[in-house]
Backbone atoms as SQL, in Angstrom:
CREATE TABLE atoms (id INTEGER PRIMARY KEY, chain TEXT, resi INTEGER, resn TEXT, atom TEXT, x REAL, y REAL, z REAL);
INSERT INTO atoms VALUES
  (1, 'A', 1, 'MET', 'N', -9.658, 2.735, 23.511),
  (2, 'A', 1, 'MET', 'CA', -8.995, 1.094, 22.898),
  (3, 'A', 1, 'MET', 'C', -8.266, 0.775, 24.102),
  (4, 'A', 2, 'LEU', 'N', -6.987, 1.630, 24.227),
  (5, 'A', 2, 'LEU', 'CA', -6.094, 1.798, 24.702),
  (6, 'A', 2, 'LEU', 'C', -6.181, 1.696, 26.438),
  (7, 'A', 3, 'ARG', 'N', -7.296, 2.863, 26.516),
  (8, 'A', 3, 'ARG', 'CA', -7.632, 3.288, 27.947),
  (9, 'A', 3, 'ARG', 'C', -8.416, 1.983, 28.482),
  (10, 'A', 4, 'ALA', 'N', -8.905, 1.525, 27.622),
  (11, 'A', 4, 'ALA', 'CA', -10.088, 0.257, 28.207),
  (12, 'A', 4, 'ALA', 'C', -9.023, -1.042, 28.653),
  (13, 'A', 5, 'LEU', 'N', -8.432, -1.020, 27.692),
  (14, 'A', 5, 'LEU', 'CA', -7.318, -2.183, 28.120),
  (15, 'A', 5, 'LEU', 'C', -6.791, -1.980, 28.717),
  (16, 'A', 6, 'LEU', 'N', -5.833, -0.821, 29.646),
  (17, 'A', 6, 'LEU', 'CA', -5.797, -0.136, 30.629),
  (18, 'A', 6, 'LEU', 'C', -6.292, -0.454, 31.909),
  (19, 'A', 7, 'ALA', 'N', -7.255, 0.164, 31.584),
  (20, 'A', 7, 'ALA', 'CA', -8.165, -0.133, 32.990),
  (21, 'A', 7, 'ALA', 'C', -8.298, -1.770, 33.630),
  (22, 'A', 8, 'MET', 'N', -8.369, -2.821, 32.579),
  (23, 'A', 8, 'MET', 'CA', -8.695, -3.733, 32.866),
  (24, 'A', 8, 'MET', 'C', -7.228, -4.440, 33.460),
  (25, 'A', 9, 'ALA', 'N', -6.317, -3.824, 33.115),
  (26, 'A', 9, 'ALA', 'CA', -4.851, -4.160, 33.982),
  (27, 'A', 9, 'ALA', 'C', -4.890, -3.166, 35.257),
  (28, 'A', 10, 'VAL', 'N', -5.352, -2.322, 35.376),
  (29, 'A', 10, 'VAL', 'CA', -5.909, -1.797, 37.124),
  (30, 'A', 10, 'VAL', 'C', -6.814, -2.746, 37.934),
  (31, 'A', 11, 'GLN', 'N', -7.958, -3.108, 36.768),
  (32, 'A', 11, 'GLN', 'CA', -9.217, -4.091, 37.518),
  (33, 'A', 11, 'GLN', 'C', -8.110, -5.194, 38.036),
  (34, 'A', 12, 'ALA', 'N', -7.101, -6.210, 37.183),
  (35, 'A', 12, 'ALA', 'CA', -6.969, -7.435, 37.241),
  (36, 'A', 12, 'ALA', 'C', -5.324, -7.013, 38.331),
  (37, 'A', 13, 'LYS', 'N', -5.121, -5.753, 38.881),
  (38, 'A', 13, 'LYS', 'CA', -4.337, -5.209, 39.927),
  (39, 'A', 13, 'LYS', 'C', -2.096, -5.644, 38.852),
  (40, 'A', 14, 'ILE', 'N', -2.751, -5.585, 37.849),
  (41, 'A', 14, 'ILE', 'CA', -1.106, -6.036, 37.274),
  (42, 'A', 14, 'ILE', 'C', -0.433, -4.132, 37.075),
  (43, 'A', 15, 'ILE', 'N', -1.329, -3.016, 36.819),
  (44, 'A', 15, 'ILE', 'CA', -0.932, -1.867, 36.869),
  (45, 'A', 15, 'ILE', 'C', -1.379, -1.058, 37.890),
  (46, 'A', 16, 'ALA', 'N', -1.300, -0.005, 38.770),
  (47, 'A', 16, 'ALA', 'CA', -1.526, 0.431, 39.826),
  (48, 'A', 16, 'ALA', 'C', -2.537, 1.506, 39.276),
  (49, 'A', 17, 'THR', 'N', -2.195, 2.536, 38.505),
  (50, 'A', 17, 'THR', 'CA', -3.306, 3.046, 37.690),
  (51, 'A', 17, 'THR', 'C', -2.847, 3.215, 36.344),
  (52, 'A', 18, 'ASN', 'N', -4.045, 3.983, 35.436),
  (53, 'A', 18, 'ASN', 'CA', -4.153, 3.858, 34.351),
  (54, 'A', 18, 'ASN', 'C', -4.018, 5.168, 33.916),
  (55, 'A', 19, 'PRO', 'N', -2.662, 5.480, 33.351),
  (56, 'A', 19, 'PRO', 'CA', -1.959, 6.135, 32.768),
  (57, 'A', 19, 'PRO', 'C', -2.893, 6.772, 31.559),
  (58, 'A', 20, 'ALA', 'N', -4.065, 6.263, 31.140),
  (59, 'A', 20, 'ALA', 'CA', -4.668, 6.630, 29.311),
  (60, 'A', 20, 'ALA', 'C', -5.232, 7.523, 30.710),
  (61, 'A', 21, 'SER', 'N', -6.017, 6.931, 31.798),
  (62, 'A', 21, 'SER', 'CA', -7.395, 7.889, 32.565),
  (63, 'A', 21, 'SER', 'C', -7.183, 9.699, 32.157),
  (64, 'A', 22, 'GLY', 'N', -7.956, 10.071, 31.926),
  (65, 'A', 22, 'GLY', 'CA', -8.282, 11.566, 31.875),
  (66, 'A', 22, 'GLY', 'C', -7.995, 12.086, 30.207),
  (67, 'A', 23, 'ILE', 'N', -7.417, 11.010, 29.782),
  (68, 'A', 23, 'ILE', 'CA', -6.678, 11.392, 28.101),
  (69, 'A', 23, 'ILE', 'C', -7.961, 11.278, 27.139),
  (70, 'A', 24, 'LYS', 'N', -8.319, 12.787, 26.716),
  (71, 'A', 24, 'LYS', 'CA', -9.754, 12.626, 25.502),
  (72, 'A', 24, 'LYS', 'C', -8.793, 12.465, 24.111),
  (73, 'A', 25, 'THR', 'N', -9.760, 11.782, 23.171),
  (74, 'A', 25, 'THR', 'CA', -9.902, 11.704, 21.825),
  (75, 'A', 25, 'THR', 'C', -10.209, 12.621, 21.230),
  (76, 'A', 26, 'GLU', 'N', -10.206, 13.174, 19.502),
  (77, 'A', 26, 'GLU', 'CA', -11.111, 14.152, 19.288),
  (78, 'A', 26, 'GLU', 'C', -12.653, 12.985, 19.011),
  (79, 'A', 27, 'GLY', 'N', -12.587, 11.806, 18.966),
  (80, 'A', 27, 'GLY', 'CA', -13.689, 11.052, 18.817),
  (81, 'A', 27, 'GLY', 'C', -13.755, 10.048, 17.578),
  (82, 'A', 28, 'ASN', 'N', -14.598, 9.726, 17.629),
  (83, 'A', 28, 'ASN', 'CA', -14.730, 8.895, 16.561),
  (84, 'A', 28, 'ASN', 'C', -14.845, 9.144, 15.443),
  (85, 'A', 29, 'ARG', 'N', -13.690, 10.150, 14.384),
  (86, 'A', 29, 'ARG', 'CA', -14.276, 10.133, 13.043),
  (87, 'A', 29, 'ARG', 'C', -14.441, 9.032, 11.986),
  (88, 'A', 30, 'GLU', 'N', -15.601, 9.296, 11.078),
  (89, 'A', 30, 'GLU', 'CA', -15.084, 8.210, 9.824),
  (90, 'A', 30, 'GLU', 'C', -14.222, 8.519, 9.026),
  (91, 'A', 31, 'ARG', 'N', -13.788, 7.305, 8.590),
  (92, 'A', 31, 'ARG', 'CA', -12.628, 7.345, 7.580),
  (93, 'A', 31, 'ARG', 'C', -13.171, 8.177, 6.693),
  (94, 'A', 32, 'GLU', 'N', -12.335, 9.153, 5.600),
  (95, 'A', 32, 'GLU', 'CA', -12.650, 9.582, 4.488),
  (96, 'A', 32, 'GLU', 'C', -12.837, 8.417, 3.003),
  (97, 'A', 33, 'VAL', 'N', -14.097, 8.454, 2.653),
  (98, 'A', 33, 'VAL', 'CA', -13.707, 7.455, 1.049),
  (99, 'A', 33, 'VAL', 'C', -12.796, 8.035, 0.254),
  (100, 'A', 34, 'GLN', 'N', -11.734, 7.404, 0.467),
  (101, 'A', 34, 'GLN', 'CA', -10.799, 8.070, -0.963),
  (102, 'A', 34, 'GLN', 'C', -11.350, 7.728, -2.507),
  (103, 'A', 35, 'THR', 'N', -10.749, 8.479, -3.546),
  (104, 'A', 35, 'THR', 'CA', -11.617, 9.015, -4.476),
  (105, 'A', 35, 'THR', 'C', -10.041, 7.741, -5.410),
  (106, 'A', 36, 'PRO', 'N', -10.504, 7.077, -6.209),
  (107, 'A', 36, 'PRO', 'CA', -9.660, 6.128, -6.782),
  (108, 'A', 36, 'PRO', 'C', -8.696, 7.452, -7.537),
  (109, 'A', 37, 'SER', 'N', -7.354, 6.880, -7.635),
  (110, 'A', 37, 'SER', 'CA', -6.448, 7.380, -8.077),
  (111, 'A', 37, 'SER', 'C', -6.808, 8.092, -9.921),
  (112, 'A', 38, 'PHE', 'N', -7.391, 7.095, -10.375),
  (113, 'A', 38, 'PHE', 'CA', -7.214, 7.270, -11.941),
  (114, 'A', 38, 'PHE', 'C', -8.662, 7.016, -11.814),
  (115, 'A', 39, 'SER', 'N', -9.598, 8.251, -13.273),
  (116, 'A', 39, 'SER', 'CA', -10.793, 7.957, -13.450),
  (117, 'A', 39, 'SER', 'C', -10.479, 6.862, -14.411),
  (118, 'A', 40, 'LYS', 'N', -12.319, 6.586, -14.889),
  (119, 'A', 40, 'LYS', 'CA', -12.013, 5.920, -15.709),
  (120, 'A', 40, 'LYS', 'C', -11.765, 6.022, -17.142),
  (121, 'A', 41, 'SER', 'N', -11.973, 7.250, -17.553),
  (122, 'A', 41, 'SER', 'CA', -10.964, 8.246, -18.800),
  (123, 'A', 41, 'SER', 'C', -9.544, 7.898, -18.807),
  (124, 'A', 42, 'ASP', 'N', -9.049, 8.016, -17.238),
  (125, 'A', 42, 'ASP', 'CA', -7.663, 7.571, -17.342),
  (126, 'A', 42, 'ASP', 'C', -6.989, 6.864, -17.589),
  (127, 'A', 43, 'LEU', 'N', -7.800, 5.918, -16.941),
  (128, 'A', 43, 'LEU', 'CA', -7.288, 4.422, -17.428),
  (129, 'A', 43, 'LEU', 'C', -7.898, 4.035, -18.691),
  (130, 'A', 44, 'ASP', 'N', -8.936, 4.220, -19.388),
  (131, 'A', 44, 'ASP', 'CA', -8.940, 4.326, -20.777),
  (132, 'A', 44, 'ASP', 'C', -8.029, 4.654, -21.727),
  (133, 'A', 45, 'ALA', 'N', -7.619, 5.777, -21.488),
  (134, 'A', 45, 'ALA', 'CA', -6.309, 6.490, -21.929),
  (135, 'A', 45, 'ALA', 'C', -4.888, 5.992, -21.808),
  (136, 'A', 46, 'ILE', 'N', -4.805, 5.268, -20.695),
  (137, 'A', 46, 'ILE', 'CA', -3.411, 5.058, -20.555),
  (138, 'A', 46, 'ILE', 'C', -3.269, 3.480, -21.096),
  (139, 'A', 47, 'PHE', 'N', -4.292, 2.408, -20.637),
  (140, 'A', 47, 'PHE', 'CA', -4.242, 1.453, -21.385),
  (141, 'A', 47, 'PHE', 'C', -4.945, 1.046, -22.508),
  (142, 'A', 48, 'SER', 'N', -5.318, 2.297, -23.452),
  (143, 'A', 48, 'SER', 'CA', -5.120, 2.131, -24.565),
  (144, 'A', 48, 'SER', 'C', -4.259, 2.407, -25.723),
  (145, 'A', 49, 'ALA', 'N', -3.131, 2.889, -25.028),
  (146, 'A', 49, 'ALA', 'CA', -1.929, 3.596, -25.639),
  (147, 'A', 49, 'ALA', 'C', -1.454, 2.335, -26.027),
  (148, 'A', 50, 'LEU', 'N', -0.345, 2.940, -26.801),
  (149, 'A', 50, 'LEU', 'CA', 0.709, 1.997, -27.971),
  (150, 'A', 50, 'LEU', 'C', 1.359, 0.367, -27.311),
  (151, 'A', 51, 'VAL', 'N', 1.867, 0.975, -26.076),
  (152, 'A', 51, 'VAL', 'CA', 2.568, -0.027, -25.280),
  (153, 'A', 51, 'VAL', 'C', 1.594, -0.773, -24.476),
  (154, 'A', 52, 'TYR', 'N', 0.529, -0.596, -24.600),
  (155, 'A', 52, 'TYR', 'CA', -0.379, -2.057, -24.102),
  (156, 'A', 52, 'TYR', 'C', -0.708, -2.788, -25.309),
  (157, 'A', 53, 'SER', 'N', -1.767, -1.897, -26.418),
  (158, 'A', 53, 'SER', 'CA', -2.638, -2.392, -27.437),
  (159, 'A', 53, 'SER', 'C', -1.527, -3.306, -28.498),
  (160, 'A', 54, 'GLU', 'N', -0.072, -2.598, -28.661),
  (161, 'A', 54, 'GLU', 'CA', 0.530, -2.932, -29.543),
  (162, 'A', 54, 'GLU', 'C', 1.977, -3.694, -29.015),
  (163, 'A', 55, 'GLY', 'N', 2.001, -3.450, -27.418),
  (164, 'A', 55, 'GLY', 'CA', 3.491, -3.346, -27.037),
  (165, 'A', 55, 'GLY', 'C', 4.911, -2.688, -27.343),
  (166, 'A', 56, 'LYS', 'N', 4.474, -1.879, -27.938),
  (167, 'A', 56, 'LYS', 'CA', 5.769, -0.492, -28.449),
  (168, 'A', 56, 'LYS', 'C', 5.690, 0.030, -27.027),
  (169, 'A', 57, 'ARG', 'N', 7.101, 0.281, -27.337),
  (170, 'A', 57, 'ARG', 'CA', 8.415, 1.483, -25.855),
  (171, 'A', 57, 'ARG', 'C', 8.492, 2.408, -27.011),
  (172, 'A', 58, 'PRO', 'N', 8.005, 3.401, -26.131),
  (173, 'A', 58, 'PRO', 'CA', 8.781, 4.899, -26.236),
  (174, 'A', 58, 'PRO', 'C', 10.068, 5.195, -26.568),
  (175, 'A', 59, 'LYS', 'N', 10.360, 5.531, -27.885),
  (176, 'A', 59, 'LYS', 'CA', 12.465, 5.507, -28.056),
  (177, 'A', 59, 'LYS', 'C', 12.868, 5.814, -26.977),
  (178, 'A', 60, 'PRO', 'N', 12.741, 7.547, -26.171),
  (179, 'A', 60, 'PRO', 'CA', 13.382, 7.975, -24.979),
  (180, 'A', 60, 'PRO', 'C', 13.605, 6.632, -24.059),
  (181, 'A', 61, 'ALA', 'N', 12.615, 6.237, -23.577),
  (182, 'A', 61, 'ALA', 'CA', 12.433, 5.349, -22.509),
  (183, 'A', 61, 'ALA', 'C', 12.622, 3.693, -22.691),
  (184, 'A', 62, 'GLU', 'N', 13.134, 3.367, -23.889),
  (185, 'A', 62, 'GLU', 'CA', 13.405, 2.478, -24.747),
  (186, 'A', 62, 'GLU', 'C', 13.370, 1.061, -23.321),
  (187, 'A', 63, 'GLY', 'N', 12.607, 0.835, -22.807),
  (188, 'A', 63, 'GLY', 'CA', 12.783, -0.414, -21.469),
  (189, 'A', 63, 'GLY', 'C', 11.312, -0.320, -21.135),
  (190, 'A', 64, 'GLU', 'N', 10.976, -1.096, -20.141),
  (191, 'A', 64, 'GLU', 'CA', 9.749, -1.635, -19.732),
  (192, 'A', 64, 'GLU', 'C', 9.285, -0.964, -19.193),
  (193, 'A', 65, 'ALA', 'N', 9.759, 0.197, -18.378),
  (194, 'A', 65, 'ALA', 'CA', 9.097, 1.049, -17.138),
  (195, 'A', 65, 'ALA', 'C', 8.094, 1.755, -17.823),
  (196, 'A', 66, 'ALA', 'N', 7.908, 2.210, -19.233),
  (197, 'A', 66, 'ALA', 'CA', 6.832, 2.678, -19.543),
  (198, 'A', 66, 'ALA', 'C', 5.439, 1.505, -19.705),
  (199, 'A', 67, 'TYR', 'N', 5.525, 0.736, -19.322),
  (200, 'A', 67, 'TYR', 'CA', 4.881, -0.688, -19.121),
  (201, 'A', 67, 'TYR', 'C', 4.382, -0.949, -17.899),
  (202, 'A', 68, 'TRP', 'N', 5.302, -0.974, -16.653),
  (203, 'A', 68, 'TRP', 'CA', 5.139, -1.218, -15.627),
  (204, 'A', 68, 'TRP', 'C', 4.982, -0.318, -14.690),
  (205, 'A', 69, 'LEU', 'N', 5.228, 0.857, -14.824),
  (206, 'A', 69, 'LEU', 'CA', 4.993, 1.987, -14.325),
  (207, 'A', 69, 'LEU', 'C', 3.538, 2.120, -14.070),
  (208, 'A', 70, 'PRO', 'N', 2.847, 2.462, -14.584),
  (209, 'A', 70, 'PRO', 'CA', 1.483, 3.050, -14.453),
  (210, 'A', 70, 'PRO', 'C', 0.635, 1.398, -13.939),
  (211, 'A', 71, 'ILE', 'N', 1.142, 0.710, -14.250),
  (212, 'A', 71, 'ILE', 'CA', 0.620, -0.957, -13.801),
  (213, 'A', 71, 'ILE', 'C', 0.605, -0.799, -12.117),
  (214, 'A', 72, 'LEU', 'N', 1.969, -0.626, -11.991),
  (215, 'A', 72, 'LEU', 'CA', 2.562, -0.756, -10.583),
  (216, 'A', 72, 'LEU', 'C', 1.848, 1.041, -10.072),
  (217, 'A', 73, 'ALA', 'N', 1.465, 2.022, -10.410),
  (218, 'A', 73, 'ALA', 'CA', 0.872, 2.887, -9.677),
  (219, 'A', 73, 'ALA', 'C', -0.766, 2.513, -9.510),
  (220, 'A', 74, 'LEU', 'N', -1.234, 1.957, -10.564),
  (221, 'A', 74, 'LEU', 'CA', -2.557, 1.201, -10.085),
  (222, 'A', 74, 'LEU', 'C', -2.821, 0.796, -9.190),
  (223, 'A', 75, 'PHE', 'N', -1.728, -0.203, -8.644),
  (224, 'A', 75, 'PHE', 'CA', -1.845, -1.662, -7.644),
  (225, 'A', 75, 'PHE', 'C', -1.627, -0.951, -6.184),
  (226, 'A', 76, 'THR', 'N', -0.176, 0.129, -6.086),
  (227, 'A', 76, 'THR', 'CA', -0.104, 1.178, -4.738),
  (228, 'A', 76, 'THR', 'C', -0.632, 1.630, -4.730),
  (229, 'A', 77, 'ASP', 'N', -1.105, 2.768, -5.299),
  (230, 'A', 77, 'ASP', 'CA', -1.620, 4.195, -5.268),
  (231, 'A', 77, 'ASP', 'C', -0.344, 4.954, -5.098),
  (232, 'A', 78, 'ALA', 'N', 0.824, 4.578, -5.262),
  (233, 'A', 78, 'ALA', 'CA', 2.090, 5.294, -5.698),
  (234, 'A', 78, 'ALA', 'C', 1.916, 6.030, -6.524),
  (235, 'A', 79, 'ARG', 'N', 2.866, 7.698, -6.436),
  (236, 'A', 79, 'ARG', 'CA', 2.914, 8.226, -8.115),
  (237, 'A', 79, 'ARG', 'C', 4.246, 7.874, -8.882),
  (238, 'A', 80, 'LEU', 'N', 3.880, 7.801, -9.826),
  (239, 'A', 80, 'LEU', 'CA', 5.148, 7.690, -10.568),
  (240, 'A', 80, 'LEU', 'C', 6.422, 7.884, -10.437),
  (241, 'A', 81, 'GLU', 'N', 6.646, 9.055, -10.077),
  (242, 'A', 81, 'GLU', 'CA', 7.843, 9.923, -9.778),
  (243, 'A', 81, 'GLU', 'C', 8.502, 9.223, -8.617),
  (244, 'A', 82, 'GLU', 'N', 7.905, 8.443, -7.860),
  (245, 'A', 82, 'GLU', 'CA', 8.406, 7.761, -6.903),
  (246, 'A', 82, 'GLU', 'C', 8.910, 6.419, -6.902),
  (247, 'A', 83, 'LEU', 'N', 7.843, 5.545, -8.178),
  (248, 'A', 83, 'LEU', 'CA', 7.916, 4.175, -8.341),
  (249, 'A', 83, 'LEU', 'C', 9.610, 4.623, -9.386),
  (250, 'A', 84, 'GLY', 'N', 9.118, 5.609, -9.694),
  (251, 'A', 84, 'GLY', 'CA', 10.500, 5.697, -11.319),
  (252, 'A', 84, 'GLY', 'C', 11.410, 5.978, -10.622),
  (253, 'A', 85, 'GLN', 'N', 12.089, 6.213, -8.949),
  (254, 'A', 85, 'GLN', 'CA', 12.962, 6.266, -8.153),
  (255, 'A', 85, 'GLN', 'C', 13.157, 4.924, -7.658),
  (256, 'A', 86, 'LEU', 'N', 12.794, 3.765, -7.654),
  (257, 'A', 86, 'LEU', 'CA', 12.658, 2.373, -7.056),
  (258, 'A', 86, 'LEU', 'C', 14.405, 1.552, -7.677),
  (259, 'A', 87, 'SER', 'N', 14.984, 1.352, -7.015),
  (260, 'A', 87, 'SER', 'CA', 16.244, 0.262, -7.556),
  (261, 'A', 87, 'SER', 'C', 15.901, -1.150, -7.567),
  (262, 'A', 88, 'PRO', 'N', 16.196, -1.595, -8.194),
  (263, 'A', 88, 'PRO', 'CA', 16.410, -3.074, -7.979),
  (264, 'A', 88, 'PRO', 'C', 16.365, -3.366, -6.316),
  (265, 'A', 89, 'ASN', 'N', 17.394, -3.201, -5.981),
  (266, 'A', 89, 'ASN', 'CA', 17.252, -3.433, -4.670),
  (267, 'A', 89, 'ASN', 'C', 16.286, -3.338, -3.834),
  (268, 'A', 90, 'ASP', 'N', 15.199, -2.272, -4.133),
  (269, 'A', 90, 'ASP', 'CA', 13.728, -1.910, -3.250),
  (270, 'A', 90, 'ASP', 'C', 13.275, -3.090, -3.751),
  (271, 'A', 91, 'VAL', 'N', 13.242, -4.027, -4.506),
  (272, 'A', 91, 'VAL', 'CA', 12.643, -5.535, -4.711),
  (273, 'A', 91, 'VAL', 'C', 13.157, -6.493, -3.951),
  (274, 'A', 92, 'LYS', 'N', 12.156, -6.851, -2.919),
  (275, 'A', 92, 'LYS', 'CA', 12.566, -8.317, -2.064),
  (276, 'A', 92, 'LYS', 'C', 11.729, -9.610, -2.071),
  (277, 'A', 93, 'THR', 'N', 12.105, -10.537, -1.836),
  (278, 'A', 93, 'THR', 'CA', 11.247, -11.619, -2.018),
  (279, 'A', 93, 'THR', 'C', 10.765, -12.019, -0.631),
  (280, 'A', 94, 'GLU', 'N', 9.478, -12.040, -0.404),
  (281, 'A', 94, 'GLU', 'CA', 8.951, -12.273, 1.068),
  (282, 'A', 94, 'GLU', 'C', 8.288, -14.196, 0.842),
  (283, 'A', 95, 'THR', 'N', 8.284, -14.425, 1.745),
  (284, 'A', 95, 'THR', 'CA', 7.483, -15.834, 1.796),
  (285, 'A', 95, 'THR', 'C', 6.579, -16.087, 2.901),
  (286, 'A', 96, 'TYR', 'N', 5.353, -16.513, 2.504),
  (287, 'A', 96, 'TYR', 'CA', 4.197, -16.627, 3.728),
  (288, 'A', 96, 'TYR', 'C', 3.672, -17.973, 3.198),
  (289, 'A', 97, 'THR', 'N', 3.168, -18.086, 4.520),
  (290, 'A', 97, 'THR', 'CA', 2.085, -19.505, 3.966),
  (291, 'A', 97, 'THR', 'C', 0.559, -19.445, 4.089),
  (292, 'A', 98, 'THR', 'N', -0.277, -20.052, 2.998),
  (293, 'A', 98, 'THR', 'CA', -1.526, -19.492, 2.634),
  (294, 'A', 98, 'THR', 'C', -1.882, -20.717, 3.752),
  (295, 'A', 99, 'VAL', 'N', -3.603, -20.150, 4.210),
  (296, 'A', 99, 'VAL', 'CA', -4.354, -21.303, 4.624),
  (297, 'A', 99, 'VAL', 'C', -4.378, -22.406, 4.572),
  (298, 'A', 100, 'ASN', 'N', -3.926, -22.966, 3.508),
  (299, 'A', 100, 'ASN', 'CA', -3.724, -24.319, 2.957),
  (300, 'A', 100, 'ASN', 'C', -2.541, -25.000, 3.345),
  (301, 'A', 101, 'GLU', 'N', -1.660, -24.073, 4.040),
  (302, 'A', 101, 'GLU', 'CA', -0.097, -24.525, 4.364),
  (303, 'A', 101, 'GLU', 'C', 0.679, -24.809, 3.425),
  (304, 'A', 102, 'VAL', 'N', 0.473, -23.778, 2.262),
  (305, 'A', 102, 'VAL', 'CA', 1.399, -23.492, 1.005),
  (306, 'A', 102, 'VAL', 'C', 2.405, -22.940, 1.151),
  (307, 'A', 103, 'GLU', 'N', 3.516, -23.201, 0.856),
  (308, 'A', 103, 'GLU', 'CA', 4.567, -21.725, 1.083),
  (309, 'A', 103, 'GLU', 'C', 4.670, -20.986, -0.451),
  (310, 'A', 104, 'VAL', 'N', 4.589, -19.757, -0.299),
  (311, 'A', 104, 'VAL', 'CA', 4.602, -19.110, -1.370),
  (312, 'A', 104, 'VAL', 'C', 5.636, -18.073, -1.515),
  (313, 'A', 105, 'SER', 'N', 6.277, -17.507, -2.440),
  (314, 'A', 105, 'SER', 'CA', 6.915, -16.660, -2.319),
  (315, 'A', 105, 'SER', 'C', 6.508, -15.500, -3.467),
  (316, 'A', 106, 'VAL', 'N', 7.055, -14.204, -2.672),
  (317, 'A', 106, 'VAL', 'CA', 6.168, -13.224, -3.692),
  (318, 'A', 106, 'VAL', 'C', 7.409, -12.389, -3.456),
  (319, 'A', 107, 'PRO', 'N', 7.507, -11.293, -5.358),
  (320, 'A', 107, 'PRO', 'CA', 8.417, -10.035, -4.874),
  (321, 'A', 107, 'PRO', 'C', 7.462, -8.685, -4.114),
  (322, 'A', 108, 'VAL', 'N', 8.091, -7.972, -3.255),
  (323, 'A', 108, 'VAL', 'CA', 7.412, -6.853, -2.573),
  (324, 'A', 108, 'VAL', 'C', 8.419, -5.799, -2.627),
  (325, 'A', 109, 'ILE', 'N', 7.760, -4.655, -3.035),
  (326, 'A', 109, 'ILE', 'CA', 8.593, -3.590, -2.773),
  (327, 'A', 109, 'ILE', 'C', 8.726, -3.283, -1.186),
  (328, 'A', 110, 'SER', 'N', 9.702, -2.723, -1.115),
  (329, 'A', 110, 'SER', 'CA', 10.708, -2.381, 0.275),
  (330, 'A', 110, 'SER', 'C', 11.674, -1.706, 0.276),
  (331, 'A', 111, 'THR', 'N', 11.109, -0.403, 0.995),
  (332, 'A', 111, 'THR', 'CA', 11.872, 1.044, 0.743),
  (333, 'A', 111, 'THR', 'C', 12.924, 0.810, 1.813);
């Protein structure tokens, strides 16, 4: 695509030569379909735990990590170990405008 863009620039006399001419790529490889990080049985095991079904928290981790880390892992595809290293400073608020021109602020992980 870059070679084609540069060829158009040469044709329009914006640049003298195409620096990408003669460069070959390995071809168009189809993207591999990623397998889900969690199988259905994994998800059943995780979300049937007492943390989700009864709101209990394990004694050593008394806090919300036992609840939130698997959910964040599911939606971000990050490893639990990576997520466990995040600090509150790694969560930022970003604002965007929807197609209906409504301004929305959302928390995002930003490392």
